[in-house]
VMD Tcl script that builds the backbone (N, CA, C; Angstrom):
set m [mol new atoms 315]
animate dup $m
set s [atomselect $m all]
$s set {name element resname resid chain x y z} {
  {N N MET 1 A 6.319 13.233 0.567}
  {CA C MET 1 A 6.992 13.729 1.764}
  {C C MET 1 A 6.456 15.123 2.105}
  {N N ILE 2 A 6.410 15.400 3.385}
  {CA C ILE 2 A 5.924 16.687 3.878}
  {C C ILE 2 A 7.087 17.419 4.542}
  {N N ARG 3 A 7.245 18.687 4.194}
  {CA C ARG 3 A 8.347 19.489 4.746}
  {C C ARG 3 A 7.964 20.008 6.127}
  {N N LEU 4 A 8.819 19.726 7.120}
  {CA C LEU 4 A 8.602 20.250 8.465}
  {C C LEU 4 A 9.152 21.654 8.614}
  {N N CYS 5 A 10.414 21.830 8.196}
  {CA C CYS 5 A 11.070 23.124 8.369}
  {C C CYS 5 A 12.389 23.107 7.605}
  {N N ALA 6 A 13.047 24.248 7.592}
  {CA C ALA 6 A 14.390 24.337 7.010}
  {C C ALA 6 A 15.367 23.673 7.974}
  {N N PRO 7 A 16.463 23.115 7.476}
  {CA C PRO 7 A 17.434 22.454 8.347}
  {C C PRO 7 A 17.933 23.324 9.503}
  {N N HIS 8 A 18.178 24.611 9.244}
  {CA C HIS 8 A 18.706 25.494 10.291}
  {C C HIS 8 A 17.674 25.811 11.375}
  {N N GLU 9 A 16.417 25.471 11.150}
  {CA C GLU 9 A 15.367 25.743 12.132}
  {C C GLU 9 A 15.239 24.654 13.202}
  {N N LEU 10 A 16.075 23.630 13.133}
  {CA C LEU 10 A 16.141 22.603 14.173}
  {C C LEU 10 A 17.613 22.393 14.509}
  {N N ALA 11 A 18.068 23.100 15.520}
  {CA C ALA 11 A 19.482 23.079 15.902}
  {C C ALA 11 A 19.839 21.784 16.632}
  {N N GLU 12 A 21.110 21.497 16.703}
  {CA C GLU 12 A 21.615 20.341 17.448}
  {C C GLU 12 A 21.116 20.406 18.893}
  {N N GLY 13 A 20.571 19.283 19.373}
  {CA C GLY 13 A 20.076 19.193 20.743}
  {C C GLY 13 A 18.724 19.844 20.972}
  {N N GLN 14 A 18.089 20.304 19.911}
  {CA C GLN 14 A 16.799 20.990 20.027}
  {C C GLN 14 A 15.652 20.059 19.665}
  {N N SER 15 A 14.500 20.305 20.283}
  {CA C SER 15 A 13.260 19.617 19.914}
  {C C SER 15 A 12.245 20.661 19.486}
  {N N ARG 16 A 11.363 20.266 18.578}
  {CA C ARG 16 A 10.301 21.167 18.104}
  {C C ARG 16 A 9.047 20.365 17.826}
  {N N GLY 17 A 7.920 21.007 18.068}
  {CA C GLY 17 A 6.636 20.412 17.730}
  {C C GLY 17 A 6.085 21.019 16.457}
  {N N PHE 18 A 5.267 20.249 15.755}
  {CA C PHE 18 A 4.663 20.687 14.496}
  {C C PHE 18 A 3.241 20.141 14.434}
  {N N VAL 19 A 2.347 20.887 13.826}
  {CA C VAL 19 A 1.019 20.382 13.501}
  {C C VAL 19 A 0.858 20.549 11.998}
  {N N ILE 20 A 0.741 19.414 11.308}
  {CA C ILE 20 A 0.641 19.408 9.851}
  {C C ILE 20 A -0.490 18.473 9.461}
  {N N ASP 21 A -1.443 18.991 8.699}
  {CA C ASP 21 A -2.590 18.189 8.265}
  {C C ASP 21 A -3.229 17.462 9.443}
  {N N GLN 22 A -3.435 18.167 10.541}
  {CA C GLN 22 A -4.061 17.662 11.761}
  {C C GLN 22 A -3.232 16.581 12.465}
  {N N LEU 23 A -1.987 16.405 12.068}
  {CA C LEU 23 A -1.085 15.485 12.764}
  {C C LEU 23 A -0.210 16.287 13.724}
  {N N ASN 24 A -0.158 15.841 14.973}
  {CA C ASN 24 A 0.667 16.464 15.990}
  {C C ASN 24 A 1.998 15.707 16.006}
  {N N LEU 25 A 3.093 16.386 15.645}
  {CA C LEU 25 A 4.394 15.740 15.446}
  {C C LEU 25 A 5.458 16.393 16.315}
  {N N LEU 26 A 6.576 15.680 16.478}
  {CA C LEU 26 A 7.742 16.263 17.117}
  {C C LEU 26 A 8.982 15.798 16.390}
  {N N ALA 27 A 10.003 16.638 16.430}
  {CA C ALA 27 A 11.293 16.301 15.829}
  {C C ALA 27 A 12.394 16.722 16.786}
  {N N VAL 28 A 13.455 15.930 16.818}
  {CA C VAL 28 A 14.623 16.194 17.664}
  {C C VAL 28 A 15.870 15.977 16.811}
  {N N ARG 29 A 16.838 16.880 16.948}
  {CA C ARG 29 A 18.128 16.674 16.286}
  {C C ARG 29 A 19.146 16.262 17.352}
  {N N ARG 30 A 19.750 15.100 17.128}
  {CA C ARG 30 A 20.775 14.612 18.055}
  {C C ARG 30 A 21.901 13.981 17.253}
  {N N ALA 31 A 23.132 14.363 17.579}
  {CA C ALA 31 A 24.327 13.877 16.879}
  {C C ALA 31 A 24.192 14.090 15.373}
  {N N GLY 32 A 23.604 15.232 14.995}
  {CA C GLY 32 A 23.465 15.590 13.596}
  {C C GLY 32 A 22.319 14.932 12.855}
  {N N GLN 33 A 21.633 14.005 13.480}
  {CA C GLN 33 A 20.537 13.278 12.834}
  {C C GLN 33 A 19.190 13.756 13.378}
  {N N VAL 34 A 18.199 13.854 12.494}
  {CA C VAL 34 A 16.857 14.246 12.903}
  {C C VAL 34 A 16.016 12.995 13.099}
  {N N HIS 35 A 15.292 12.973 14.222}
  {CA C HIS 35 A 14.380 11.883 14.560}
  {C C HIS 35 A 12.991 12.494 14.703}
  {N N ALA 36 A 11.976 11.869 14.074}
  {CA C ALA 36 A 10.620 12.415 14.098}
  {C C ALA 36 A 9.629 11.349 14.574}
  {N N TYR 37 A 8.632 11.809 15.349}
  {CA C TYR 37 A 7.629 10.923 15.940}
  {C C TYR 37 A 6.277 11.619 15.959}
  {N N LEU 38 A 5.223 10.814 16.060}
  {CA C LEU 38 A 3.933 11.394 16.393}
  {C C LEU 38 A 4.035 11.902 17.820}
  {N N ASN 39 A 3.474 13.054 18.088}
  {CA C ASN 39 A 3.497 13.640 19.423}
  {C C ASN 39 A 2.324 13.062 20.220}
  {N N ARG 40 A 2.497 11.802 20.626}
  {CA C ARG 40 A 1.427 11.108 21.344}
  {C C ARG 40 A 2.062 10.046 22.243}
  {N N CYS 41 A 1.866 10.194 23.545}
  {CA C CYS 41 A 2.398 9.226 24.495}
  {C C CYS 41 A 1.629 7.907 24.357}
  {N N PRO 42 A 2.333 6.778 24.295}
  {CA C PRO 42 A 1.637 5.492 24.166}
  {C C PRO 42 A 0.832 5.124 25.417}
  {N N HIS 43 A 1.106 5.759 26.544}
  {CA C HIS 43 A 0.395 5.451 27.785}
  {C C HIS 43 A -1.030 5.986 27.778}
  {N N ARG 44 A -1.211 7.248 27.444}
  {CA C ARG 44 A -2.534 7.859 27.482}
  {C C ARG 44 A -2.981 8.472 26.154}
  {N N GLY 45 A -2.110 8.463 25.163}
  {CA C GLY 45 A -2.470 9.032 23.864}
  {C C GLY 45 A -2.507 10.543 23.843}
  {N N ILE 46 A -1.847 11.183 24.815}
  {CA C ILE 46 A -1.853 12.645 24.899}
  {C C ILE 46 A -0.528 13.208 24.400}
  {N N ALA 47 A -0.525 14.512 24.114}
  {CA C ALA 47 A 0.703 15.186 23.678}
  {C C ALA 47 A 1.749 15.116 24.787}
  {N N LEU 48 A 3.008 15.062 24.409}
  {CA C LEU 48 A 4.103 14.867 25.354}
  {C C LEU 48 A 4.529 16.130 26.096}
  {N N GLU 49 A 4.446 17.286 25.453}
  {CA C GLU 49 A 4.988 18.502 26.050}
  {C C GLU 49 A 3.934 19.269 26.830}
  {N N TRP 50 A 4.396 20.074 27.793}
  {CA C TRP 50 A 3.477 20.986 28.485}
  {C C TRP 50 A 3.795 22.430 28.160}
  {N N GLN 51 A 4.951 22.672 27.554}
  {CA C GLN 51 A 5.309 23.980 27.024}
  {C C GLN 51 A 5.740 23.789 25.579}
  {N N LYS 52 A 5.496 24.792 24.760}
  {CA C LYS 52 A 5.818 24.718 23.336}
  {C C LYS 52 A 7.268 24.273 23.108}
  {N N ASP 53 A 7.432 23.263 22.279}
  {CA C ASP 53 A 8.739 22.754 21.845}
  {C C ASP 53 A 9.600 22.195 22.988}
  {N N ASP 54 A 9.008 21.870 24.119}
  {CA C ASP 54 A 9.749 21.362 25.277}
  {C C ASP 54 A 9.495 19.861 25.432}
  {N N PHE 55 A 10.264 19.054 24.685}
  {CA C PHE 55 A 10.070 17.607 24.665}
  {C C PHE 55 A 11.166 16.832 25.384}
  {N N LEU 56 A 12.260 17.476 25.746}
  {CA C LEU 56 A 13.417 16.755 26.281}
  {C C LEU 56 A 13.504 16.876 27.801}
  {N N ASP 57 A 14.123 15.868 28.424}
  {CA C ASP 57 A 14.353 15.926 29.860}
  {C C ASP 57 A 15.435 16.973 30.155}
  {N N ASP 58 A 15.724 17.173 31.429}
  {CA C ASP 58 A 16.679 18.218 31.813}
  {C C ASP 58 A 18.080 17.994 31.253}
  {N N SER 59 A 18.448 16.734 31.017}
  {CA C SER 59 A 19.778 16.446 30.466}
  {C C SER 59 A 19.825 16.630 28.951}
  {N N GLY 60 A 18.658 16.715 28.304}
  {CA C GLY 60 A 18.593 16.841 26.852}
  {C C GLY 60 A 18.878 15.538 26.130}
  {N N SER 61 A 18.909 14.431 26.863}
  {CA C SER 61 A 19.271 13.150 26.251}
  {C C SER 61 A 18.102 12.193 26.045}
  {N N LEU 62 A 16.916 12.535 26.566}
  {CA C LEU 62 A 15.736 11.681 26.426}
  {C C LEU 62 A 14.521 12.542 26.138}
  {N N ILE 63 A 13.559 11.973 25.426}
  {CA C ILE 63 A 12.261 12.615 25.237}
  {C C ILE 63 A 11.442 12.304 26.484}
  {N N ARG 64 A 10.747 13.291 27.009}
  {CA C ARG 64 A 9.991 13.118 28.257}
  {C C ARG 64 A 8.517 13.453 28.048}
  {N N CYS 65 A 7.656 12.643 28.624}
  {CA C CYS 65 A 6.233 12.964 28.681}
  {C C CYS 65 A 6.020 13.822 29.917}
  {N N ALA 66 A 5.593 15.050 29.727}
  {CA C ALA 66 A 5.427 15.980 30.832}
  {C C ALA 66 A 4.288 15.572 31.766}
  {N N THR 67 A 3.335 14.787 31.299}
  {CA C THR 67 A 2.184 14.424 32.132}
  {C C THR 67 A 2.552 13.433 33.223}
  {N N HIS 68 A 3.288 12.380 32.880}
  {CA C HIS 68 A 3.586 11.368 33.897}
  {C C HIS 68 A 5.060 10.964 33.948}
  {N N GLY 69 A 5.916 11.680 33.250}
  {CA C GLY 69 A 7.351 11.493 33.387}
  {C C GLY 69 A 7.970 10.337 32.635}
  {N N ALA 70 A 7.240 9.686 31.755}
  {CA C ALA 70 A 7.838 8.602 30.959}
  {C C ALA 70 A 8.999 9.160 30.150}
  {N N LEU 71 A 10.042 8.334 29.991}
  {CA C LEU 71 A 11.235 8.741 29.253}
  {C C LEU 71 A 11.451 7.823 28.062}
  {N N PHE 72 A 11.765 8.427 26.921}
  {CA C PHE 72 A 11.908 7.704 25.659}
  {C C PHE 72 A 13.273 7.988 25.043}
  {N N LEU 73 A 13.888 6.964 24.447}
  {CA C LEU 73 A 15.137 7.150 23.725}
  {C C LEU 73 A 14.887 8.001 22.484}
  {N N ILE 74 A 15.751 8.961 22.240}
  {CA C ILE 74 A 15.600 9.829 21.070}
  {C C ILE 74 A 15.775 9.028 19.783}
  {N N GLU 75 A 16.709 8.094 19.777}
  {CA C GLU 75 A 17.069 7.384 18.544}
  {C C GLU 75 A 15.992 6.432 18.029}
  {N N ASN 76 A 15.173 5.859 18.906}
  {CA C ASN 76 A 14.161 4.904 18.421}
  {C C ASN 76 A 12.795 5.040 19.076}
  {N N GLY 77 A 12.632 5.962 20.024}
  {CA C GLY 77 A 11.342 6.208 20.657}
  {C C GLY 77 A 10.946 5.213 21.728}
  {N N GLU 78 A 11.822 4.269 22.058}
  {CA C GLU 78 A 11.486 3.258 23.064}
  {C C GLU 78 A 11.369 3.894 24.451}
  {N N CYS 79 A 10.307 3.523 25.183}
  {CA C CYS 79 A 10.134 3.993 26.552}
  {C C CYS 79 A 11.034 3.176 27.469}
  {N N VAL 80 A 11.901 3.873 28.210}
  {CA C VAL 80 A 12.855 3.197 29.090}
  {C C VAL 80 A 12.529 3.412 30.569}
  {N N ALA 81 A 11.551 4.268 30.871}
  {CA C ALA 81 A 11.122 4.490 32.255}
  {C C ALA 81 A 9.726 5.085 32.244}
  {N N GLY 82 A 8.900 4.639 33.185}
  {CA C GLY 82 A 7.549 5.176 33.302}
  {C C GLY 82 A 6.501 4.113 33.060}
  {N N PRO 83 A 5.229 4.511 33.069}
  {CA C PRO 83 A 4.128 3.554 32.991}
  {C C PRO 83 A 3.987 2.829 31.651}
  {N N CYS 84 A 4.647 3.310 30.616}
  {CA C CYS 84 A 4.556 2.639 29.312}
  {C C CYS 84 A 5.892 2.007 28.929}
  {N N GLU 85 A 6.719 1.667 29.928}
  {CA C GLU 85 A 8.030 1.061 29.684}
  {C C GLU 85 A 7.889 -0.154 28.773}
  {N N GLY 86 A 8.757 -0.216 27.768}
  {CA C GLY 86 A 8.711 -1.303 26.788}
  {C C GLY 86 A 7.908 -0.952 25.551}
  {N N GLN 87 A 7.044 0.057 25.631}
  {CA C GLN 87 A 6.321 0.525 24.447}
  {C C GLN 87 A 7.187 1.580 23.756}
  {N N ALA 88 A 6.683 2.165 22.691}
  {CA C ALA 88 A 7.487 3.155 21.961}
  {C C ALA 88 A 6.603 4.214 21.321}
  {N N LEU 89 A 7.201 5.360 21.088}
  {CA C LEU 89 A 6.565 6.408 20.290}
  {C C LEU 89 A 6.464 5.915 18.861}
  {N N GLN 90 A 5.479 6.420 18.121}
  {CA C GLN 90 A 5.338 6.031 16.720}
  {C C GLN 90 A 6.297 6.848 15.873}
  {N N ARG 91 A 7.285 6.153 15.335}
  {CA C ARG 91 A 8.345 6.783 14.545}
  {C C ARG 91 A 7.844 7.128 13.145}
  {N N LEU 92 A 8.339 8.233 12.610}
  {CA C LEU 92 A 8.018 8.656 11.256}
  {C C LEU 92 A 9.274 8.587 10.399}
  {N N THR 93 A 9.117 8.193 9.160}
  {CA C THR 93 A 10.230 8.216 8.226}
  {C C THR 93 A 10.625 9.667 8.022}
  {N N CYS 94 A 11.905 9.944 8.155}
  {CA C CYS 94 A 12.390 11.314 8.118}
  {C C CYS 94 A 13.663 11.369 7.276}
  {N N ARG 95 A 13.792 12.434 6.492}
  {CA C ARG 95 A 15.036 12.656 5.756}
  {C C ARG 95 A 15.311 14.154 5.736}
  {N N GLU 96 A 16.547 14.491 5.444}
  {CA C GLU 96 A 16.955 15.886 5.424}
  {C C GLU 96 A 17.804 16.146 4.190}
  {N N ASP 97 A 17.572 17.287 3.571}
  {CA C ASP 97 A 18.420 17.748 2.480}
  {C C ASP 97 A 18.608 19.253 2.631}
  {N N ALA 98 A 19.229 19.887 1.692}
  {CA C ALA 98 A 19.523 21.316 1.790}
  {C C ALA 98 A 18.269 22.166 1.830}
  {N N ASN 99 A 17.147 21.649 1.334}
  {CA C ASN 99 A 15.910 22.415 1.271}
  {C C ASN 99 A 14.995 22.223 2.471}
  {N N GLY 100 A 15.248 21.186 3.299}
  {CA C GLY 100 A 14.369 21.001 4.433}
  {C C GLY 100 A 14.517 19.687 5.146}
  {N N ILE 101 A 13.743 19.579 6.214}
  {CA C ILE 101 A 13.553 18.326 6.931}
  {C C ILE 101 A 12.189 17.821 6.526}
  {N N TRP 102 A 12.136 16.571 6.067}
  {CA C TRP 102 A 10.941 16.006 5.453}
  {C C TRP 102 A 10.497 14.754 6.208}
  {N N ILE 103 A 9.192 14.559 6.319}
  {CA C ILE 103 A 8.671 13.333 6.937}
  {C C ILE 103 A 7.640 12.699 6.007}
  {N N ALA 104 A 7.469 11.395 6.196}
  {CA C ALA 104 A 6.399 10.679 5.523}
  {C C ALA 104 A 5.460 10.182 6.614}
  {N N PRO 105 A 4.294 10.811 6.765}
  {CA C PRO 105 A 3.385 10.432 7.861}
  {C C PRO 105 A 2.754 9.063 7.656}
}
mol reanalyze $m
mol bondsrecalc $m
mol representation Tube
mol addrep $m
């Protein structure tokens, strides 16, 4: 497992990007649970954000691709609107303990 950050460094409703071992990743905390994905839109294979750590839509309830506006469910990465509808972000196994938020790439 690879440590992303300390638990307090990803607040409720917050998204953050990470680059670890040349992997571009993102994590979102929603309803107390952390969800982690490769930071790569299934439509074009590009990074989702256009500003650092800005992965969520204006409501904070969906992950958004800034390039073409595709929207993804936070809980499972499924695209629910946009050119890649029906596809999904690549989910990463994620766990959290007192020492950190951990992923298995």
